[in-house]
Structures are given as structure tokens and as C-alpha cells.
N, CA, C and O of each residue as an XYZ file, in Angstrom:
800
protein
N       0.838     -1.201      0.000
C       0.000      0.000      0.000
C       0.868      1.245      0.000
O       1.962      1.259      0.565
N       0.366      2.282     -0.639
C       1.087      3.549     -0.715
C       1.201      4.156      0.682
O       0.178      4.441      1.305
N       2.433      4.364      1.196
C       2.589      4.893      2.551
C       2.228      6.373      2.674
O       2.192      6.910      3.781
N       1.961      7.034      1.552
C       1.618      8.459      1.590
C       0.112      8.711      1.668
O      -0.321      9.861      1.742
N      -0.692      7.637      1.652
C      -2.153      7.799      1.641
C      -2.792      6.860      2.659
O      -2.390      5.704      2.791
N      -3.780      7.367      3.366
C      -4.629      6.553      4.229
C      -6.034      6.548      3.634
O      -6.664      7.599      3.516
N      -6.522      5.375      3.261
C      -7.881      5.246      2.732
C      -8.815      4.796      3.846
O      -8.424      4.012      4.710
N     -10.052      5.291      3.826
C     -11.039      4.856      4.800
C     -11.337      3.367      4.613
O     -11.444      2.884      3.486
N     -11.468      2.656      5.714
C     -11.885      1.255      5.685
C     -13.410      1.202      5.716
O     -14.031      1.659      6.675
N     -14.008      0.648      4.672
C     -15.478      0.547      4.640
C     -15.983     -0.388      5.739
O     -16.990     -0.095      6.383
N     -15.298     -1.505      5.957
C     -15.731     -2.467      6.977
C     -15.659     -1.850      8.373
O     -16.595     -1.983      9.161
N     -14.543     -1.174      8.679
C     -14.380     -0.563     10.001
C     -15.409      0.517     10.262
O     -15.978      0.586     11.351
N     -15.653      1.367      9.267
C     -16.612      2.450      9.449
C     -18.054      1.947      9.454
O     -18.917      2.535     10.107
N     -18.320      0.845      8.717
C     -19.653      0.247      8.770
C     -19.936     -0.301     10.169
O     -21.036     -0.136     10.695
N     -18.945     -0.948     10.761
C     -19.098     -1.462     12.123
C     -19.411     -0.345     13.108
O     -20.275     -0.494     13.972
N     -18.701      0.783     12.974
C     -18.950      1.915     13.874
C     -20.330      2.515     13.639
O     -21.023      2.874     14.591
N     -20.730      2.624     12.377
C     -22.055      3.178     12.063
C     -23.155      2.310     12.666
O     -24.117      2.833     13.229
N     -23.020      0.983     12.554
C     -24.023      0.076     13.113
C     -24.052      0.148     14.637
O     -25.122      0.083     15.243
N     -22.889      0.281     15.253
C     -22.827      0.393     16.719
C     -23.560      1.638     17.202
O     -24.352      1.573     18.142
N     -23.290      2.782     16.552
C     -23.959      4.018     16.965
C     -25.443      3.996     16.606
O     -26.251      4.622     17.290
N     -25.812      3.277     15.534
C     -27.233      3.126     15.217
C     -27.945      2.352     16.324
O     -29.082      2.666     16.677
N     -27.269      1.337     16.870
C     -27.842      0.578     17.985
C     -27.996      1.464     19.229
O     -29.004      1.382     19.931
N     -26.990      2.313     19.499
C     -27.079      3.248     20.628
C     -28.268      4.188     20.446
O     -29.032      4.425     21.381
N     -28.418      4.724     19.222
C     -29.512      5.658     18.945
C     -30.859      4.977     19.127
O     -31.763      5.544     19.741
N     -31.003      3.752     18.594
C     -32.271      3.021     18.714
C     -32.608      2.751     20.177
O     -33.757      2.902     20.593
N     -31.599      2.351     20.960
C     -31.832      2.072     22.382
C     -32.238      3.337     23.127
O     -33.154      3.306     23.950
N     -31.561      4.454     22.843
C     -31.870      5.706     23.537
C     -33.279      6.186     23.210
O     -34.018      6.592     24.107
N     -33.661      6.143     21.921
C     -35.008      6.600     21.538
C     -36.089      5.653     22.084
O     -37.166      6.105     22.471
N     -35.806      4.348     22.116
C     -36.775      3.385     22.661
C     -36.991      3.621     24.148
O     -38.126      3.595     24.625
N     -35.910      3.852     24.882
C     -36.040      4.121     26.319
C     -36.793      5.426     26.575
O     -37.595      5.511     27.505
N     -36.535      6.446     25.745
C     -37.255      7.717     25.893
C     -38.747      7.523     25.625
O     -39.584      8.092     26.326
N     -39.078      6.721     24.616
C     -40.492      6.463     24.311
C     -41.176      5.708     25.445
O     -42.299      6.040     25.826
N     -40.498      4.683     25.989
C     -41.061      3.907     27.102
C     -41.276      4.800     28.323
O     -42.308      4.717     28.989
N     -40.294      5.653     28.610
C     -40.409      6.577     29.747
C     -41.590      7.525     29.547
O     -42.353      7.782     30.477
N     -41.731      8.035     28.341
C     -42.846      8.947     28.042
C     -44.186      8.224     28.173
O     -45.130      8.766     28.747
N     -44.271      7.002     27.642
C     -45.515      6.230     27.711
C     -45.917      5.962     29.151
O     -47.103      6.001     29.480
N     -44.949      5.692     30.009
C     -45.254      5.442     31.420
C     -45.775      6.698     32.109
O     -46.618      6.623     33.004
N     -45.271      7.841     31.689
C     -45.690      9.093     32.337
C     -47.102      9.505     31.939
O     -47.844     10.056     32.753
N     -47.477      9.237     30.680
C     -48.795      9.685     30.224
C     -49.875      8.637     30.434
O     -51.060      8.928     30.274
N     -49.477      7.411     30.795
C     -50.477      6.358     31.012
C     -51.334      6.696     32.226
O     -50.814      7.233     33.204
N     -52.648      6.394     32.195
C     -53.489      6.667     33.358
C     -53.062      5.809     34.539
O     -52.605      4.679     34.371
N     -53.217      6.358     35.724
C     -52.827      5.636     36.929
C     -53.718      4.409     37.107
O     -54.936      4.509     36.966
N     -53.135      3.264     37.412
C     -53.961      2.077     37.645
C     -54.788      2.226     38.917
O     -54.409      2.967     39.824
N     -55.892      1.537     38.984
C     -56.755      1.606     40.173
C     -56.765      0.273     40.893
O     -56.562     -0.782     40.292
N     -57.001      0.341     42.179
C     -57.105     -0.860     42.996
C     -58.578     -1.078     43.300
O     -59.212     -0.234     43.933
N     -59.122     -2.190     42.859
C     -60.557     -2.441     43.039
C     -60.845     -3.284     44.273
O     -60.225     -4.324     44.497
N     -61.804     -2.811     45.068
C     -62.321     -3.557     46.205
C     -63.839     -3.608     46.044
O     -64.412     -2.759     45.361
N     -64.490     -4.580     46.654
C     -65.951     -4.650     46.507
C     -66.623     -3.336     46.899
O     -66.602     -2.930     48.060
N     -67.209     -2.693     45.915
C     -67.936     -1.447     46.156
C     -67.077     -0.203     46.214
O     -67.613      0.904     46.281
N     -65.736     -0.347     46.189
C     -64.845      0.823     46.283
C     -63.737      0.722     45.239
O     -63.317     -0.371     44.861
N     -63.278      1.876     44.785
C     -62.137      1.929     43.866
C     -61.176      2.998     44.346
O     -61.558      4.155     44.517
N     -59.929      2.610     44.563
C     -58.906      3.554     44.998
C     -57.847      3.685     43.912
O     -57.311      2.680     43.446
N     -57.542      4.911     43.506
C     -56.447      5.042     42.517
C     -55.108      4.686     43.150
O     -54.852      4.996     44.314
N     -54.272      4.041     42.377
C     -52.924      3.719     42.871
C     -52.121      5.007     42.982
O     -52.418      5.983     42.294
N     -51.123      5.020     43.830
C     -50.298      6.230     43.968
C     -49.675      6.604     42.629
O     -49.127      5.759     41.920
N     -49.772      7.885     42.302
C     -49.205      8.362     41.030
C     -47.694      8.367     41.117
O     -47.110      8.554     42.184
N     -47.063      8.152     39.937
C     -45.600      8.237     39.887
C     -45.176      9.680     40.094
O     -45.786     10.610     39.565
N     -44.122      9.844     40.870
C     -43.595     11.200     41.037
C     -42.744     11.544     39.824
O     -41.750     10.877     39.536
N     -43.142     12.579     39.128
C     -42.352     12.972     37.952
C     -41.842     14.402     38.086
O     -41.446     15.031     37.105
N     -41.861     14.906     39.333
C     -41.432     16.290     39.522
C     -39.996     16.373     40.015
O     -39.467     17.472     40.182
N     -39.349     15.224     40.253
C     -37.968     15.304     40.716
C     -37.051     15.645     39.545
O     -37.374     15.391     38.384
N     -35.906     16.223     39.878
C     -34.982     16.729     38.851
C     -34.502     15.616     37.927
O     -34.457     15.794     36.709
N     -34.141     14.455     38.507
C     -33.640     13.358     37.686
C     -34.695     12.881     36.697
O     -34.402     12.648     35.525
N     -35.925     12.740     37.180
C     -37.004     12.280     36.311
C     -37.298     13.252     35.188
O     -37.566     12.837     34.061
N     -37.252     14.544     35.482
C     -37.570     15.542     34.456
C     -36.478     15.660     33.400
O     -36.737     16.127     32.291
N     -35.259     15.242     33.733
C     -34.151     15.339     32.773
C     -33.927     14.049     31.994
O     -33.161     14.028     31.031
N     -34.588     12.983     32.405
C     -34.326     11.674     31.809
C     -34.639     11.626     30.314
O     -33.805     11.196     29.517
N     -35.831     12.063     29.936
C     -36.225     11.995     28.519
C     -35.370     12.922     27.656
O     -34.880     12.482     26.616
N     -35.166     14.208     28.046
C     -34.279     15.054     27.226
C     -32.867     14.492     27.088
O     -32.256     14.599     26.025
N     -32.344     13.888     28.171
C     -31.005     13.309     28.109
C     -30.959     12.161     27.099
O     -30.026     12.059     26.303
N     -31.986     11.293     27.142
C     -32.030     10.168     26.200
C     -32.168     10.646     24.761
O     -31.558     10.080     23.855
N     -32.973     11.693     24.549
C     -33.131     12.244     23.199
C     -31.825     12.860     22.702
O     -31.466     12.720     21.533
N     -31.122     13.541     23.602
C     -29.830     14.135     23.243
C     -28.813     13.047     22.901
O     -28.062     13.165     21.933
N     -28.802     11.983     23.713
C     -27.888     10.864     23.467
C     -28.192     10.198     22.129
O     -27.278      9.865     21.375
N     -29.478     10.006     21.837
C     -29.867      9.414     20.562
C     -29.486     10.285     19.379
O     -29.037      9.782     18.349
N     -29.665     11.593     19.526
C     -29.319     12.517     18.440
C     -27.819     12.553     18.196
O     -27.371     12.584     17.049
N     -27.035     12.548     19.286
C     -25.578     12.522     19.143
C     -25.134     11.235     18.447
O     -24.228     11.253     17.612
N     -25.778     10.121     18.797
C     -25.440      8.851     18.148
C     -25.762      8.888     16.660
O     -25.018      8.345     15.844
N     -26.880      9.535     16.307
C     -27.241      9.657     14.890
C     -26.221     10.494     14.123
O     -25.953     10.234     12.950
N     -25.654     11.500     14.789
C     -24.607     12.305     14.154
C     -23.438     11.404     13.735
O     -22.922     11.522     12.623
N     -23.026     10.504     14.638
C     -21.915      9.607     14.322
C     -22.311      8.551     13.296
O     -21.480      8.114     12.499
N     -23.577      8.142     13.313
C     -24.052      7.242     12.257
C     -23.860      7.913     10.895
O     -23.391      7.284      9.947
N     -24.225      9.193     10.808
C     -24.062      9.937      9.561
C     -22.609     10.080      9.159
O     -22.262      9.928      7.988
N     -21.753     10.376     10.141
C     -20.326     10.552      9.838
C     -19.712      9.263      9.301
O     -19.087      9.259      8.241
N     -19.896      8.170     10.039
C     -19.285      6.905      9.610
C     -19.995      6.337      8.391
O     -19.364      5.702      7.545
N     -21.302      6.557      8.293
C     -22.048      6.094      7.122
C     -21.581      6.772      5.850
O     -21.483      6.136      4.801
N     -21.290      8.074      5.939
C     -20.787      8.800      4.763
C     -19.440      8.250      4.311
O     -19.159      8.189      3.114
N     -18.611      7.852      5.269
C     -17.316      7.276      4.909
C     -17.491      5.927      4.220
O     -16.719      5.579      3.326
N     -18.515      5.161      4.638
C     -18.779      3.864      4.009
C     -19.242      4.069      2.570
O     -18.775      3.388      1.658
N     -20.166      5.013      2.372
C     -20.761      5.227      1.044
C     -19.755      5.860      0.090
O     -19.607      5.422     -1.051
N     -19.066      6.891      0.564
C     -18.174      7.645     -0.324
C     -16.774      7.058     -0.399
O     -16.084      7.218     -1.406
N     -16.348      6.374      0.670
C     -14.976      5.872      0.691
C     -13.999      7.035      0.637
O     -14.201      8.057      1.293
N     -12.955      6.878     -0.137
C     -12.016      7.975     -0.338
C     -10.888      7.986      0.672
O     -10.682      7.037      1.429
N     -10.162      9.098      0.657
C      -8.963      9.212      1.471
C      -9.206      9.888      2.800
O      -9.876     10.917      2.881
N      -8.646      9.289      3.851
C      -8.690      9.907      5.172
C      -7.610     10.973      5.286
O      -7.830     12.037      5.865
N      -6.443     10.677      4.730
C      -5.321     11.622      4.785
C      -4.337     11.278      3.673
O      -4.226     10.125      3.256
N      -3.629     12.295      3.206
C      -2.588     12.044      2.201
C      -1.499     13.101      2.344
O      -1.748     14.234      2.754
N      -0.294     12.692      1.992
C       0.845     13.616      1.975
C       1.120     13.941      0.516
O       1.349     13.051     -0.302
N       1.094     15.216      0.208
C       1.307     15.637     -1.177
C       2.164     16.888     -1.159
O       1.828     17.885     -0.519
N       3.284     16.816     -1.878
C       4.198     17.948     -1.838
C       4.739     18.098     -0.427
O       5.244     17.138      0.156
N       4.637     19.275      0.109
C       5.092     19.532      1.479
C       3.910     19.837      2.383
O       4.006     20.680      3.275
N       2.791     19.149      2.154
C       1.586     19.406      2.950
C       0.838     18.109      3.241
O       0.923     17.133      2.496
N       0.103     18.134      4.351
C      -0.754     17.024      4.759
C      -2.202     17.433      4.523
O      -2.652     18.468      5.016
N      -2.918     16.624      3.776
C      -4.332     16.879      3.480
C      -5.178     15.888      4.272
O      -5.002     14.675      4.154
N      -6.098     16.412      5.080
C      -6.955     15.586      5.922
C      -8.403     15.682      5.470
O      -8.842     16.725      4.984
N      -9.143     14.592      5.632
C     -10.561     14.586      5.294
C     -11.302     15.603      6.161
O     -10.958     15.810      7.325
N     -12.321     16.231      5.581
C     -13.052     17.294      6.281
C     -13.694     16.815      7.579
O     -13.893     17.621      8.488
N     -14.025     15.521      7.695
C     -14.681     15.014      8.902
C     -13.779     15.062     10.131
O     -14.267     14.913     11.252
N     -12.474     15.267      9.947
C     -11.577     15.381     11.094
C     -11.560     16.792     11.671
O     -10.952     17.029     12.716
N     -12.215     17.719     11.006
C     -12.320     19.076     11.523
C     -10.995     19.804     11.599
O     -10.852     20.748     12.376
N     -10.037     19.388     10.816
C      -8.707     19.990     10.849
C      -8.528     20.944      9.688
O      -9.166     20.809      8.644
N      -7.646     21.912      9.889
C      -7.288     22.800      8.790
C      -6.612     21.961      7.710
O      -5.820     21.071      8.018
N      -6.917     22.238      6.466
C      -6.325     21.463      5.385
C      -6.064     22.388      4.206
O      -6.951     23.160      3.843
N      -4.900     22.344      3.601
C      -3.776     21.482      3.962
C      -2.980     22.016      5.156
O      -3.011     23.206      5.469
N      -2.272     21.101      5.808
C      -1.377     21.459      6.904
C       0.051     21.374      6.378
O       0.492     20.289      5.996
N       0.787     22.479      6.345
C       2.186     22.393      5.905
C       2.959     21.405      6.775
O       2.832     21.427      7.999
N       3.749     20.547      6.157
C       4.487     19.534      6.910
C       5.388     20.179      7.952
O       5.611     19.607      9.019
N       5.906     21.359      7.654
C       6.777     22.051      8.606
C       6.039     22.455      9.872
O       6.672     22.688     10.902
N       4.704     22.545      9.817
C       3.915     22.940     10.992
C       3.538     21.768     11.886
O       2.949     21.970     12.948
N       3.866     20.543     11.475
C       3.535     19.374     12.287
C       4.590     19.236     13.380
O       5.773     19.054     13.095
N       4.149     19.325     14.624
C       5.072     19.334     15.756
C       5.297     17.948     16.348
O       6.359     17.687     16.915
N       4.311     17.052     16.225
C       4.429     15.746     16.873
C       3.656     14.688     16.087
O       2.538     14.926     15.631
N       4.275     13.513     15.939
C       3.649     12.373     15.257
C       3.872     11.143     16.138
O       5.014     10.749     16.376
N       2.793     10.538     16.620
C       2.906      9.373     17.500
C       1.948      8.283     17.026
O       0.773      8.548     16.769
N       2.454      7.061     16.912
C       1.596      5.891     16.703
C       1.731      5.025     17.953
O       2.831      4.606     18.311
N       0.609      4.762     18.609
C       0.652      3.988     19.851
C      -0.723      3.409     20.113
O      -1.670      3.660     19.368
N      -0.824      2.619     21.195
C      -2.124      2.121     21.610
C      -3.014      3.315     21.942
O      -2.545      4.301     22.511
N      -4.282      3.232     21.594
C      -5.159      4.401     21.659
C      -5.283      4.984     23.051
O      -5.420      6.199     23.192
N      -5.238      4.143     24.102
C      -5.378      4.671     25.460
C      -4.121      5.380     25.946
O      -4.148      6.046     26.981
N      -3.014      5.242     25.208
C      -1.776      5.921     25.601
C      -1.502      7.186     24.789
O      -0.510      7.874     25.030
N      -2.374      7.496     23.831
C      -2.168      8.708     23.037
C      -2.428      9.941     23.897
O      -3.285      9.901     24.780
N      -1.710     11.028     23.659
C      -1.886     12.229     24.476
C      -3.272     12.842     24.327
O      -3.912     12.745     23.280
N      -3.709     13.469     25.400
C      -4.862     14.365     25.333
C      -6.229     13.759     25.379
O      -7.184     14.482     25.663
N      -6.398     12.487     25.121
C      -7.747     11.922     25.080
C      -7.977     11.083     26.315
O      -7.348     10.041     26.503
N      -8.893     11.550     27.163
C      -9.181     10.840     28.410
C     -10.270      9.817     28.218
O     -10.330      9.116     27.208
N     -11.127      9.749     29.210
C     -12.229      8.787     29.159
C     -11.987      7.677     30.144
O     -10.852      7.429     30.551
N     -13.049      7.010     30.525
C     -12.926      5.931     31.495
C     -13.897      4.838     31.153
O     -14.597      4.889     30.143
N     -13.925      3.841     32.022
C     -14.886      2.764     31.878
C     -14.697      1.987     30.594
O     -13.580      1.644     30.207
N     -15.832      1.715     29.934
C     -15.830      0.891     28.722
C     -15.027      1.547     27.603
O     -14.364      0.857     26.829
N     -15.083      2.890     27.513
C     -14.336      3.581     26.453
C     -12.839      3.353     26.625
O     -12.115      3.157     25.649
N     -12.382      3.381     27.873
C     -10.959      3.183     28.148
C     -10.529      1.753     27.818
O      -9.452      1.529     27.264
N     -11.384      0.791     28.166
C     -11.078     -0.607     27.863
C     -11.038     -0.820     26.354
O     -10.149     -1.505     25.847
N     -12.006     -0.231     25.624
C     -12.028     -0.345     24.169
C     -10.790      0.264     23.538
O     -10.281     -0.250     22.542
N     -10.296      1.374     24.120
C      -9.120      2.044     23.575
C      -7.876      1.174     23.675
O      -6.954      1.319     22.873
N      -7.839      0.274     24.648
C      -6.683     -0.621     24.784
C      -6.623     -1.653     23.666
O      -5.583     -2.270     23.438
N      -7.723     -1.834     22.980
C      -7.786     -2.857     21.933
C      -7.462     -2.322     20.542
O      -7.425     -3.085     19.576
N      -7.228     -1.021     20.436
C      -6.929     -0.471     19.116
C      -5.744      0.493     19.207
O      -5.332      0.899     20.293
N      -5.211      0.845     18.040
C      -4.081      1.774     17.952
C      -4.511      3.012     17.180
O      -5.499      3.002     16.445
N      -3.751      4.066     17.366
C      -4.082      5.303     16.680
C      -2.838      6.087     16.294
O      -1.736      5.854     16.791
N      -3.064      7.020     15.393
C      -2.026      7.972     14.974
C      -2.425      9.333     15.509
O      -3.494      9.851     15.185
N      -1.563      9.906     16.327
C      -1.800     11.224     16.925
C      -0.930     12.247     16.222
O       0.278     12.054     16.087
N      -1.541     13.338     15.771
C      -0.810     14.426     15.117
C      -1.092     15.718     15.864
O      -2.244     16.057     16.135
N      -0.027     16.430     16.189
C      -0.181     17.780     16.764
C       0.499     18.753     15.810
O       1.645     18.547     15.409
N      -0.212     19.808     15.454
C       0.346     20.762     14.500
C      -0.005     22.190     14.905
O      -0.975     22.441     15.620
N       0.822     23.113     14.420
C       0.612     24.527     14.724
C      -0.368     25.126     13.720
O      -0.274     24.890     12.516
N      -1.324     25.918     14.252
C      -2.315     26.543     13.373
C      -2.835     27.804     14.021
O      -3.329     27.775     15.148
N      -2.724     28.918     13.307
C      -3.253     30.204     13.752
C      -2.792     30.561     15.163
O      -3.590     30.973     16.004
N      -1.506     30.401     15.405
C      -0.930     30.812     16.685
C      -1.122     29.833     17.821
O      -0.677     30.103     18.936
N      -1.771     28.703     17.578
C      -1.976     27.710     18.628
C      -1.733     26.308     18.102
O      -1.421     26.113     16.927
N      -1.881     25.341     18.987
C      -1.712     23.936     18.604
C      -3.066     23.276     18.420
O      -4.007     23.547     19.167
N      -3.160     22.409     17.424
C      -4.366     21.599     17.202
C      -3.964     20.137     17.110
O      -2.811     19.816     16.820
N      -4.922     19.256     17.359
C      -4.640     17.825     17.384
C      -5.609     17.061     16.492
O      -6.758     17.461     16.309
N      -5.122     15.958     15.943
C      -5.952     15.053     15.143
C      -5.568     13.631     15.528
O      -4.391     13.330     15.726
N      -6.566     12.760     15.632
C      -6.323     11.338     15.889
C      -7.002     10.508     14.803
O      -8.170     10.728     14.482
N      -6.264      9.556     14.241
C      -6.810      8.611     13.269
C      -6.607      7.219     13.849
O      -5.525      6.911     14.349
N      -7.632      6.374     13.791
C      -7.560      5.068     14.435
C      -7.462      3.943     13.415
O      -7.898      4.066     12.270
N      -6.872      2.838     13.875
C      -6.592      1.729     12.961
C      -7.848      1.133     12.333
O      -7.793      0.634     11.209
N      -8.991      1.176     13.044
C     -10.207      0.611     12.442
C     -10.921      1.610     11.533
O     -11.976      1.297     10.982
N     -10.358      2.804     11.372
C     -10.898      3.780     10.422
C     -10.286      3.624      9.035
O     -10.885      4.029      8.038
N      -9.090      3.035      8.973
C      -8.342      3.058      7.711
C      -7.988      1.652      7.237
O      -7.823      0.733      8.039
N      -7.874      1.504      5.918
C      -7.440      0.234      5.336
C      -5.985     -0.032      5.722
O      -5.149      0.871      5.714
N      -5.707     -1.271      6.054
C      -4.337     -1.629      6.432
C      -4.089     -1.543      7.916
O      -3.060     -2.013      8.401
N      -5.027     -0.942      8.658
C      -4.937     -0.898     10.114
C      -3.690     -0.231     10.645
O      -3.194      0.747     10.086
N      -3.186     -0.792     11.755
C      -2.058     -0.167     12.449
C      -0.790     -0.184     11.608
O       0.025      0.734     11.707
N      -0.608     -1.218     10.777
C       0.597     -1.271      9.937
C       0.630     -0.099      8.962
O       1.674      0.518      8.751
N      -0.528      0.202      8.370
C      -0.572      1.327      7.439
C      -0.403      2.647      8.175
O       0.208      3.576      7.646
N      -0.937      2.743      9.393
C      -0.726      3.965     10.192
C       0.766      4.172     10.452
O       1.265      5.294     10.368
N       1.473      3.093     10.765
C       2.918      3.204     11.030
C       3.676      3.623      9.775
O       4.571      4.466      9.831
N       3.307      3.021      8.633
C       3.978      3.405      7.376
C       3.725      4.876      7.057
O       4.634      5.601      6.651
N       2.480      5.305      7.247
C       2.123      6.696      6.968
C       2.878      7.646      7.895
O       3.391      8.675      7.456
N       2.944      7.292      9.189
C       3.664      8.125     10.157
C       5.143      8.219      9.799
O       5.744      9.286      9.919
N       5.739      7.093      9.354
C       7.146      7.102      8.945
C       7.372      8.008      7.751
O       8.358      8.743      7.698
N       6.446      7.955      6.779
C       6.549      8.811      5.600
C       6.419     10.281      5.985
O       7.157     11.133      5.491
N       5.475     10.562      6.868
C       5.258     11.940      7.319
C       6.481     12.459      8.054
O       6.883     13.608      7.871
N       7.076     11.607      8.891
C       8.268     12.009      9.635
C       9.441     12.262      8.695
O      10.238     13.173      8.918
N       9.542     11.452      7.641
C      10.616     11.654      6.657
C      10.447     13.000      5.954
O      11.430     13.708      5.734
N       9.211     13.360      5.601
C       8.948     14.662      4.989
C       9.295     15.791      5.953
O       9.843     16.816      5.546
N       8.974     15.600      7.241
C       9.295     16.640      8.231
C      10.807     16.854      8.321
O      11.283     17.990      8.313
N      11.558     15.748      8.407
C      13.019     15.867      8.502
C      13.590     16.502      7.241
O      14.514     17.314      7.308
N      13.036     16.128      6.093
C      13.495     16.705      4.830
C      13.240     18.205      4.806
O      14.097     18.981      4.384
N      12.054     18.611      5.264
C      11.725     20.037      5.292
C      12.600     20.802      6.253
O      13.020     21.921      5.959
N      12.887     20.198      7.431
C      13.743     20.865      8.419
C      15.170     21.005      7.893
O      15.819     22.027      8.116
N      15.656     19.977      7.195
C      16.994     20.030      6.622
C      17.078     21.098      5.556
O      18.061     21.836      5.484
N      16.041     21.185      4.719
C      16.025     22.196      3.666
C      15.991     23.606      4.251
O      16.621     24.523      3.723
N      15.250     23.770      5.343
C      15.169     25.075      6.009
C      16.531     25.478      6.541
O      16.935     26.633      6.413
N      17.262     24.497      7.156
C      18.587     24.808      7.682
C      19.555     25.185      6.571
O      20.377     26.087      6.732
N      19.451     24.479      5.431
C      20.383     24.734      4.339
C      20.129     26.064      3.651
O      21.067     26.757      3.256
N      18.856     26.418      3.508
C      18.534     27.660      2.811
C      18.453     28.854      3.755
O      18.481     30.008      3.327
N      18.351     28.546      5.070
C      18.245     29.643      6.049
C      16.886     30.271      6.084
O      16.735     31.374      6.611
N      15.852     29.589      5.524
C      14.485     30.118      5.519
C      13.543     29.198      6.255
O      12.350     29.485      6.351
């Protein structure tokens, strides 16, 4: 595979799209069930000649009032990721490429593009839970131990920005990430050497 290009993996992104679709379906289903329970009439307790309504559910507490909006928000956020990963499955294409003295990143990474190779300050390929800057705990942390990623830090508009690409996002997985990182590092060293020689 060409070490200067990272192509999106259709299988990896399809798996992620289906996972987030399941999250969205579960969140919307729970919100619907919660809503149905709140609007359902209170059951009654029947005794010979008497009928007593059962105690109504308390829905005025803070946790109860936030439950449905939280589930709807969670479902909507999951749908956003379904769209992101689904678009990568349908369109395919390149996640990143090195061309000339610049790095071009797919728009879904939210990074400035192109990024001059000379502006890239750090390139790391490692297990995802050991990459800088990205926290998280619980299941997310355990999942991160099972995959690898490429971390890029670059200078942009007077500050630093970061991008992470993961092995299940790209064809060739971690091996291709390592080849790409090596190629990027070679371009960086070449650019730094040229700068020293020309004094610019």
C-alpha cells in the first residue's frame, strides 16, 4: 500500500455506524417507554364497592424531568456519528494524504487542510489509550486498549491543534498507520533540513 495515503476502511466504518445506530435506537426506545409510562393513566385498585387510585408516579424530581431530554440528546448525538461513519462507508475515499510539502486531511476530522508539513510538531503511533490528550474511562478506556491510533499535533493560527486517526478507520490498520507516520516524519526531517540549508 502507498505509505503516503490513508484510505477509509469501509468495513471498520460500517461497524462503527451500526454500533452508533444501535445506541440511537436504544436511547429513543427508552425515551419512548419513559414517556408512555408518564402519560399512562394511573392504575386503580378495586375492592368490593370501592375503587382507589394507585399512587401516582412522582415525575417532579430533577432526575425524572431530565431523563427523557437526556435520552433524546444521546440518541441525536449517536445519529450524528451514524451519519459521519455512514458517509465514509458510502463515499470511501482518502482519510489523509501527503502531497508535496503538505498534509491533506478529510473534512470530517475538523482539521485545517492542507497542513504544511513544517507545521507538524508531533507524530505518534501507539495504543489508543496511551495517546496524548484523550481521556475517558470505563468501557471507552477498555475499548481504547484494543486499538491503535495515529496522533498528530500541529501549529495553526498561533496555537496547537490535534488530530487522531484510528486503525479501524483506515485500510491496512495499524501497519498502514505506522507506514504513513514514517513517511510523514521523513517529509518533516526533509523540510527541516532544507530550512537549515537555505536559512528560511
